[in-house]
C-alpha positions as CSV (number, residue, x, y, z in Angstrom):
1,M,303.0,91.9,128.9
2,S,303.3,95.4,131.0
3,G,302.4,97.4,128.3
4,M,299.1,95.5,127.6
5,R,298.1,95.2,131.5
6,A,298.5,99.1,131.2
7,R,296.7,99.6,128.3
8,Q,293.6,97.4,129.8
9,S,294.0,99.6,132.5
10,M,293.4,102.6,130.9
11,T,290.4,101.1,128.9
12,F,288.2,100.1,132.0
13,S,288.9,103.4,133.5
14,A,287.5,105.1,130.6
15,F,284.8,102.6,130.5
16,Q,284.0,103.6,133.9
17,R,283.9,107.0,133.4
18,A,281.6,106.6,130.2
19,A,279.2,104.9,132.9
20,L,279.2,107.1,135.5
21,R,278.4,109.8,133.1
22,A,275.0,108.2,131.8
23,L,274.5,107.1,134.8
24,A,274.7,110.8,136.1
25,A,272.6,112.0,133.2
26,L,269.9,109.3,134.1
27,T,269.6,110.7,137.3
28,M,268.9,114.4,136.3
29,L,266.3,113.4,133.7
30,L,264.4,111.0,136.6
31,A,265.1,114.2,139.2
32,T,263.8,116.4,136.8
33,S,260.3,114.2,135.6
34,V,259.7,113.3,139.4
35,R,259.6,117.4,139.6
36,S,257.9,117.8,137.0
37,N,254.4,115.0,137.7
38,F,254.4,115.7,141.3
39,V,252.9,117.9,143.7
40,F,254.8,119.3,146.9
41,D,253.0,120.7,149.3
42,D,255.2,122.9,150.6
43,D,255.9,124.8,147.3
44,P,252.3,126.7,146.1
45,F,254.1,127.6,142.8
46,Q,254.7,124.3,141.3
47,P,252.0,124.3,138.4
48,V,249.6,121.2,138.5
49,T,248.2,119.3,135.3
50,Q,246.4,116.2,134.0
51,D,246.6,113.6,131.7
52,E,244.1,113.3,129.1
53,T,242.9,110.4,126.2
54,V,240.4,112.0,123.5
55,A,239.8,110.0,120.0
56,V,240.3,111.5,117.1
57,G,238.1,113.8,116.4
58,G,237.8,115.0,119.9
59,V,238.3,118.0,121.9
60,V,241.0,117.5,124.7
61,T,240.8,120.5,127.4
62,L,244.8,121.2,128.6
63,T,244.0,122.5,132.6
64,C,247.1,124.3,134.3
65,S,246.6,125.8,138.2
66,V,249.1,127.1,140.9
67,K,248.2,127.7,144.6
68,E,249.9,131.0,144.8
69,N,251.4,133.3,142.4
70,D,253.9,136.4,142.3
71,N,253.1,138.2,139.1
72,S,254.0,135.9,137.5
73,S,252.4,134.5,134.1
74,L,251.6,130.7,132.8
75,Q,252.2,129.3,129.7
76,W,251.6,126.2,127.5
77,S,253.7,124.7,124.9
78,N,253.1,121.6,122.7
79,T,255.0,118.5,121.9
80,A,257.4,120.1,119.6
81,Q,257.8,123.1,122.8
82,Q,256.3,125.7,120.7
83,T,254.2,127.8,123.1
84,L,250.6,127.7,122.6
85,Y,249.7,130.5,124.9
86,F,251.0,133.2,127.3
87,G,248.7,133.8,129.8
88,E,245.8,135.2,127.4
89,K,248.1,135.9,124.4
90,R,248.1,133.2,121.6
91,A,251.3,132.1,120.6
92,L,250.8,130.2,117.8
93,R,248.3,130.8,115.1
94,D,246.3,127.6,115.2
95,N,242.5,128.1,114.9
96,R,241.8,124.8,116.5
97,I,243.6,125.8,120.3
98,Q,241.7,128.2,122.0
99,L,241.9,130.1,125.0
100,V,238.9,128.9,127.7
101,K,240.1,130.6,130.6
102,S,243.6,132.5,132.1
103,T,243.6,133.9,135.9
104,G,246.8,134.4,138.1
105,T,246.5,130.8,139.3
106,E,244.6,129.2,136.2
107,L,245.3,128.7,132.4
108,I,242.9,126.2,130.3
109,I,243.3,125.9,127.1
110,S,241.4,123.7,124.3
111,I,242.3,121.5,121.3
112,S,239.5,120.3,118.9
113,D,239.3,118.0,115.6
114,V,242.1,115.9,117.7
115,Q,244.7,114.1,115.3
116,L,246.8,110.9,115.6
117,S,249.7,114.1,115.3
118,D,248.0,116.0,118.4
119,D,249.2,113.0,120.7
120,G,252.4,113.7,123.3
121,E,253.4,115.9,126.5
122,Y,252.1,119.3,126.8
123,T,253.8,121.5,129.4
124,C,252.7,123.9,131.6
125,S,255.1,126.3,133.0
126,I,255.4,129.5,135.4
127,F,258.2,132.0,135.2
128,T,259.5,132.5,138.5
129,M,262.9,131.6,139.7
130,P,263.5,129.2,138.9
131,V,261.0,128.6,136.3
132,R,259.1,126.0,137.5
133,T,257.2,123.4,135.0
134,A,254.5,120.5,134.7
135,R,254.0,118.2,132.1
136,A,250.8,116.5,130.8
137,T,250.4,113.3,128.3
138,V,247.5,113.2,126.0
139,T,247.0,109.6,124.3
140,V,244.9,110.4,121.2
141,L,242.8,107.1,120.3
142,G,243.1,105.5,117.2
143,V,239.1,104.6,116.1
144,P,239.1,101.7,114.3
145,G,237.0,101.1,111.5
146,K,234.3,98.9,111.0
147,P,235.1,95.1,110.9
148,V,234.4,93.6,107.2
149,I,233.6,89.5,107.2
150,T,235.0,88.0,104.0
151,G,235.5,84.3,103.3
152,F,232.3,83.2,102.5
153,D,230.1,83.7,99.3
154,D,228.5,80.5,98.5
155,P,226.2,78.1,99.9
156,V,227.6,75.2,102.2
157,E,226.1,71.9,102.5
158,E,224.8,70.4,105.8
159,G,228.1,69.1,107.7
160,G,230.9,71.4,106.1
161,K,232.9,73.7,107.2
162,V,233.0,77.5,106.8
163,S,236.0,79.2,107.0
164,L,235.5,83.9,108.0
165,T,237.7,86.1,108.6
166,C,237.1,89.2,110.1
167,T,239.7,92.5,109.5
168,S,239.2,96.1,111.8
169,S,241.8,98.7,110.8
170,G,242.7,102.3,111.8
171,S,243.0,101.4,115.8
172,K,245.1,102.6,118.3
173,P,245.7,100.7,120.5
174,P,244.9,97.4,119.0
175,A,241.3,96.3,118.9
176,K,240.0,93.4,120.0
177,L,237.8,91.5,117.8
178,H,234.9,89.1,119.0
179,W,232.5,86.5,117.5
180,Y,228.9,86.0,117.6
181,R,226.5,83.1,116.5
182,D,223.2,85.2,116.7
183,Q,223.1,86.6,120.2
184,E,225.7,83.7,121.5
185,E,229.3,84.6,121.6
186,I,231.9,81.8,120.0
187,Q,235.2,81.8,120.0
188,G,237.7,82.3,116.9
189,R,241.4,81.9,116.5
190,P,243.3,84.3,118.3
191,D,243.9,88.3,117.1
192,V,246.9,88.8,114.1
193,V,248.0,92.5,115.0
194,E,249.8,94.5,112.0
195,S,251.2,97.8,112.4
196,N,250.0,100.4,109.7
197,T,252.9,101.8,107.0
198,D,253.2,105.6,108.0
199,E,250.7,105.8,110.9
200,P,250.7,105.2,114.7
201,T,247.6,102.9,113.7
202,Y,247.3,99.4,114.2
203,T,245.4,96.4,111.8
204,V,243.7,93.6,113.5
205,T,242.3,90.8,111.9
206,S,240.5,87.4,113.2
207,E,239.5,83.9,111.9
208,L,236.5,81.5,112.7
209,T,235.9,78.1,111.3
210,L,232.3,76.2,112.1
211,T,230.8,73.3,111.1
212,V,227.4,73.9,110.1
213,T,224.3,72.1,110.4
214,R,220.6,72.8,109.0
215,D,220.3,74.5,112.2
216,D,222.6,77.4,110.9
217,N,220.9,78.5,108.4
218,N,219.7,82.1,108.3
219,A,221.7,82.4,111.6
220,L,223.9,85.5,111.9
221,I,227.4,85.2,112.1
222,A,228.8,89.1,113.7
223,C,232.0,90.4,114.4
224,A,232.5,93.5,116.9
225,V,234.9,95.9,117.4
226,D,236.1,96.2,121.1
227,H,238.0,99.3,121.9
228,P,238.0,102.4,124.1
229,S,237.4,104.6,121.6
230,I,234.0,103.3,120.8
231,A,230.6,102.0,122.8
232,N,230.6,98.2,122.7
233,G,228.3,97.3,119.5
234,D,228.8,100.1,117.8
235,K,230.9,98.7,115.6
236,R,229.6,95.6,114.2
237,T,229.0,93.4,111.0
238,E,226.6,90.7,110.2
239,Q,226.5,87.8,107.6
240,P,223.8,85.2,107.1
241,L,224.3,81.4,106.5
242,S,222.8,79.6,104.3
243,V,223.3,75.9,104.6
244,L,222.0,73.2,102.2
245,F,220.5,70.0,103.6
246,S,217.6,67.6,102.3
247,P,214.0,68.3,103.0
248,S,212.2,67.0,106.0
249,V,208.8,65.9,104.3
250,S,205.2,65.8,106.3
251,I,201.9,64.8,104.8
252,Q,198.5,67.4,105.7
253,P,194.9,65.9,104.3
254,E,192.3,68.2,103.9
255,S,190.4,66.9,107.0
256,D,190.7,64.9,110.0
257,L,187.3,62.6,109.2
258,P,187.2,61.7,105.3
259,R,184.1,60.2,104.2
260,E,182.9,58.1,101.3
261,G,181.7,59.3,98.5
262,E,183.7,63.1,98.8
263,K,186.2,64.4,97.6
264,F,189.5,64.3,99.5
265,F,193.6,65.2,99.1
266,L,196.3,64.6,100.4
267,Q,199.4,67.3,100.5
268,C,203.5,66.5,100.6
269,V,205.0,69.3,102.6
270,G,208.4,69.5,102.4
271,N,211.1,71.7,104.1
272,G,214.7,71.9,102.9
273,N,217.2,74.5,101.3
274,P,216.3,74.8,98.8
275,E,212.6,74.1,98.5
276,P,211.5,70.5,97.3
277,T,210.4,70.4,93.8
278,A,209.8,66.8,92.7
279,F,207.3,64.6,94.9
280,V,206.3,61.2,93.9
281,W,203.5,59.5,95.4
282,R,203.1,55.7,96.1
283,R,200.9,53.1,98.0
284,K,202.5,50.5,99.7
285,D,201.5,47.1,99.0
286,A,199.0,48.1,96.1
287,E,198.9,50.3,93.3
288,L,197.4,54.0,93.2
289,P,193.1,53.5,93.0
290,P,192.4,54.2,89.7
291,L,190.3,57.6,91.2
292,A,193.4,59.1,92.5
293,K,195.3,61.7,90.7
294,V,199.1,63.3,91.3
295,D,199.2,66.5,91.3
296,G,202.9,68.0,92.3
297,A,202.8,68.0,95.9
298,F,199.3,66.8,96.1
299,L,197.5,63.5,95.6
300,R,193.8,64.4,94.7
301,F,190.5,61.6,95.4
302,E,187.6,62.5,93.0
303,S,185.5,60.0,95.1
304,L,186.6,58.2,98.2
305,N,185.6,54.5,98.7
306,K,186.6,52.2,101.2
307,S,189.3,50.5,98.6
308,D,191.0,53.6,99.1
309,N,191.8,52.7,102.3
310,G,195.5,51.8,103.0
311,V,198.8,53.5,103.7
312,Y,200.3,56.4,101.1
313,E,203.7,57.3,101.2
314,C,205.4,61.2,99.8
315,E,208.8,61.7,98.5
316,A,210.6,64.9,97.7
317,D,213.9,65.6,96.4
318,N,215.7,68.9,96.5
319,G,218.8,68.3,94.4
320,I,220.9,68.2,97.4
321,G,219.1,65.0,99.4
322,M,215.4,63.4,99.7
323,G,212.9,62.9,102.4
324,D,209.5,60.9,102.5
325,I,206.6,60.1,105.2
326,T,203.7,57.7,104.9
327,H,200.1,58.6,106.2
328,T,198.0,55.5,107.0
329,L,194.2,56.8,105.0
330,L,191.0,55.3,106.7
331,V,187.3,56.1,104.9
332,Q,184.4,56.6,106.9
333,D,181.0,55.4,106.4
334,Q,178.8,58.4,105.4
335,E,176.2,57.4,108.3
336,D,179.0,57.3,110.8
337,S,180.8,60.0,110.3
338,D,177.5,62.0,110.8
339,L,177.0,60.2,114.0
340,F,180.5,61.3,114.8
341,I,179.4,65.2,113.5
342,L,176.4,64.8,116.1
343,T,178.4,63.0,119.2
344,S,180.7,66.4,118.7
345,S,177.9,69.2,118.8
346,L,175.5,67.2,121.8
347,P,176.3,69.3,124.9
348,S,177.1,67.1,127.8
349,S,175.0,66.4,130.5
350,S,178.3,66.2,133.4
351,A,177.9,70.1,133.3
352,F,174.0,70.1,135.7
353,P,174.1,68.6,139.5
354,T,171.5,66.0,140.1
355,D,170.3,65.6,143.6
356,S,168.7,62.1,144.0
357,P,170.3,59.3,141.7
358,E,168.7,59.5,138.1
359,P,166.1,56.3,137.1
360,S,168.4,53.7,135.4
361,V,168.0,53.7,131.6
362,S,168.1,50.2,130.1
363,T,168.1,49.7,125.9
364,S,168.0,45.9,124.8
365,T,169.5,45.3,121.1
366,E,168.8,41.5,120.4
367,D,170.7,39.6,122.8
368,E,172.9,42.3,124.4
369,T,171.2,44.8,127.0
370,I,173.2,47.8,127.7
371,P,173.9,48.3,131.7
372,P,171.8,51.1,133.7
373,F,173.8,54.1,134.3
374,S,173.6,55.9,137.2
375,S,174.9,59.6,138.6
376,S,176.7,60.9,141.9
377,S,174.0,63.3,144.2
378,S,174.2,66.6,144.6
379,S,172.1,69.5,146.1
380,T,169.8,69.9,143.1
381,T,167.2,68.2,141.3
382,F,167.4,68.3,137.2
383,P,165.6,65.8,135.4
384,T,167.1,64.6,132.3
385,S,165.7,62.9,129.3
386,T,167.0,60.3,127.3
387,L,168.2,60.1,123.9
388,T,168.7,57.1,121.9
389,I,170.5,57.5,118.5
390,S,170.9,54.0,116.4
391,S,172.9,54.0,113.1
392,T,170.4,51.5,111.9
393,L,166.8,52.2,112.3
394,P,164.2,49.0,112.7
395,P,160.8,49.7,111.4
396,F,158.3,50.2,113.9
397,T,155.7,47.6,115.0
398,S,152.9,47.2,116.9
399,A,154.4,44.1,118.7
400,P,154.7,44.8,122.8
401,S,157.6,46.5,124.2
402,T,159.3,46.3,127.3
403,L,159.9,49.7,128.8
404,P,162.2,50.9,131.7
405,P,160.1,51.6,134.5
406,S,158.9,56.3,134.7
407,P,160.7,58.1,137.4
408,E,158.5,59.3,140.1
409,V,157.5,62.7,139.0
410,P,156.5,65.3,142.5
411,T,152.8,66.7,142.4
412,T,150.9,68.8,144.2
413,P,147.8,68.2,146.4
414,L,146.0,70.5,143.8
415,S,147.0,68.1,140.9
416,N,146.3,65.1,142.8
417,A,142.7,66.1,144.1
418,L,142.2,67.7,140.2
419,F,143.2,65.0,138.6
420,P,143.8,61.7,140.4
421,D,144.5,59.2,137.6
422,L,146.8,61.9,135.8
423,T,150.6,60.8,135.7
424,L,153.2,63.0,134.6
425,L,156.1,61.5,132.7
426,P,158.6,63.9,131.6
427,S,161.4,61.7,130.7
428,S,159.8,58.2,129.9
429,V,159.1,59.0,126.0
430,P,162.6,59.2,124.0
431,T,163.0,62.6,121.9
432,R,164.7,62.7,119.2
433,T,166.7,66.2,118.8
434,P,168.1,67.6,115.6
435,P,172.1,68.0,116.2
436,S,173.4,71.6,116.7
437,S,175.9,73.2,115.7
438,P,179.4,73.9,117.0
439,S,179.0,77.1,117.6
440,S,176.1,77.4,119.1
441,S,176.5,74.5,121.9
442,P,180.4,74.0,122.5
443,A,179.8,71.5,125.4
444,T,180.1,67.5,123.8
445,P,178.7,64.6,126.0
446,S,180.9,63.7,128.7
447,S,179.9,59.9,127.6
448,V,178.7,58.4,124.4
449,P,178.8,54.4,125.0
450,R,177.7,52.4,121.8
451,L,176.4,48.6,122.1
452,N,175.4,47.1,118.7
453,G,175.3,49.8,117.0
454,V,172.9,52.2,119.6
455,H,174.1,55.1,121.2
456,T,173.0,56.7,124.1
457,F,172.9,60.2,125.3
458,T,171.8,62.6,128.2
459,D,169.9,65.5,126.9
460,P,170.4,68.5,129.4
461,T,168.1,70.7,127.6
462,A,164.9,68.8,128.8
463,M,165.9,69.7,132.0
464,S,164.6,72.9,132.8
465,T,161.5,71.5,130.6
466,S,160.9,68.4,133.2
467,S,161.6,70.6,136.0
468,G,158.5,72.9,135.8
469,V,156.4,70.3,133.5
470,D,154.2,70.0,136.8
471,H,153.5,73.6,137.6
472,A,152.2,74.1,133.7
473,V,149.9,71.3,133.7
474,I,148.2,72.2,137.1
475,G,148.5,75.8,136.3
476,G,147.1,74.9,132.5
477,V,144.0,73.0,134.0
478,V,143.0,75.4,136.8
479,A,142.8,78.0,134.0
480,V,140.7,75.4,131.6
481,I,138.2,74.9,134.9
482,V,137.5,78.8,135.5
483,F,137.2,79.6,131.8
484,I,133.8,76.7,131.9
485,M,132.5,77.9,135.4
486,L,132.5,81.3,134.1
487,C,130.8,80.6,130.7
488,L,128.1,77.8,132.6
489,L,127.4,80.7,134.8
490,I,126.8,83.4,132.2
491,V,124.1,81.1,130.3
492,L,122.7,80.1,133.4
493,G,122.1,83.8,134.1
494,R,120.8,84.5,130.5
495,Y,118.1,81.3,130.6
496,L,116.5,82.9,134.0
497,I,116.4,86.0,132.9
498,R,114.2,84.6,129.8
499,H,112.3,82.2,131.7
500,K,111.2,84.0,135.4
501,G,107.5,84.6,135.3
502,T,104.2,83.6,137.0
503,Y,101.9,80.4,136.1
504,L,98.0,79.8,137.0
505,T,96.8,76.8,137.7
506,H,93.4,75.3,136.5
507,E,91.5,76.6,139.6
508,A,92.3,80.0,138.2
509,K,91.4,79.4,134.7
510,G,89.4,82.5,133.2
511,S,90.0,84.7,135.9
512,D,91.7,87.3,133.5
513,D,88.3,89.2,132.8
514,A,87.5,89.5,136.7
515,P,87.0,92.8,137.7
516,D,88.5,91.9,141.0
517,A,89.9,88.9,142.8
518,D,87.0,87.7,144.5
519,T,84.7,87.6,140.7
520,A,87.8,85.9,139.7
521,I,87.7,83.3,142.5
522,I,83.8,82.9,141.8
523,N,84.0,82.9,138.6
524,A,87.5,80.3,137.9
525,E,86.1,76.6,137.5
526,G,84.6,74.7,140.2
527,G,84.7,78.0,142.0
528,H,84.7,77.6,145.8
529,S,84.7,81.2,147.7
530,G,86.6,79.5,150.5
531,V,89.2,77.8,148.6
532,D,92.9,79.6,148.6
533,D,94.5,81.0,145.8
534,K,97.5,78.5,144.6
535,K,99.9,79.4,142.3
536,E,103.0,77.7,141.2
537,Y,106.3,79.6,140.5
538,F,108.8,78.2,138.4
539,I,112.1,78.6,138.7
């Protein structure tokens, strides 16, 4: 029993001694590391270094400096403790390593085309008594490769699931992968990291599962790599989605105003993946018209008729599914369509302000009466003319008809004096104006009431003419009067010039041959010497 206790005591003491030795070695190692990486302000000969990080293929610069120097040289050594430079002298023949600067207090070298094998600790030493050292850690980043997306080869139908896998290799440390749909980030499964054989790099894999809809068709699914060795977005791969879905259908008519007697067609448009190729036309509650012809996506009418009115249905099939839609066809009369075009082309009278209420206009059609129209007041007077158009024009007869009272037209004193019986009625006679093209008259009537087939429009083109009719008529009349007076004066003057002269009475008859006046008087008939000469002048 005592022997067993002695053996246990000896074993325990040996274990204690081994533990103490390991603790002492660790303490010395930590002390050396702390001394080499920290700068002591009270030791001006302690070298100072800095850790560096560089990507594979890049250039790293190592700098070692001291505050003071006692003519000792600085030295850089690699991770295998091989001397690279001792002062200005190259020690290792490696053309990638170059001297940048060498002074008594500073030694700078550079390593180009860095490889993963260059990763590790580099030592800077100064050979003083004792020798002082400092270490710089160079971290070489493995640049990840461009990601590769797999798992999506064939199109998938709407509502199905798509599983995608993104893989990137060669990164150090391991890269991070991100998924995007167009520009929106979406979450995939956590990354799976695997170490590469015989290389200090990693391969990262991420998976994404999506339930697709028709909105995902042609959407771009992207996988991007996030790593400190590259800028964001430098490593990105995109994969477009192809989703199969049934078509959505619409019917496009040739025009919005189908007119009787004209050619016309309806086009069936289907939007699906793939595009629909089979179309079926039907007419609800009836057969297709005999003059209607099915031409694929088109339903063509050779000559529209009122009997073609109805609801038409188009069904499109693309092999994935079918879609259908209906369209109601209403054929317009030729006269109604012409009236619609005229209505849409006439300008609106509401754009012109009026000063006083316009005269009311009433139109009688059989037993119904159209109520008069009235307009609001403003600052300027613009007389307007009224255009009445009927879809069925009655024949003209000599029967008396009642016209609405004509509005009072302002006149001048001159026109009243010259023509007291003249009455100017600029708007009392209806005027038929041909419709103008939409390009020349972009405005439309503000109101087009229709009662018993009678349409009433306000024509602003008569406003400028009626507003100046008084002055135009007066000026014309005055010009005519002046012209007539001038003609009369000319004729009268010519007449007076031709008939001016002296005419003798019978008492002076025969006095032409007398040598003097006295003899003429004596020779005159009934000659009385004491009678005064009598002369008549005709003017």
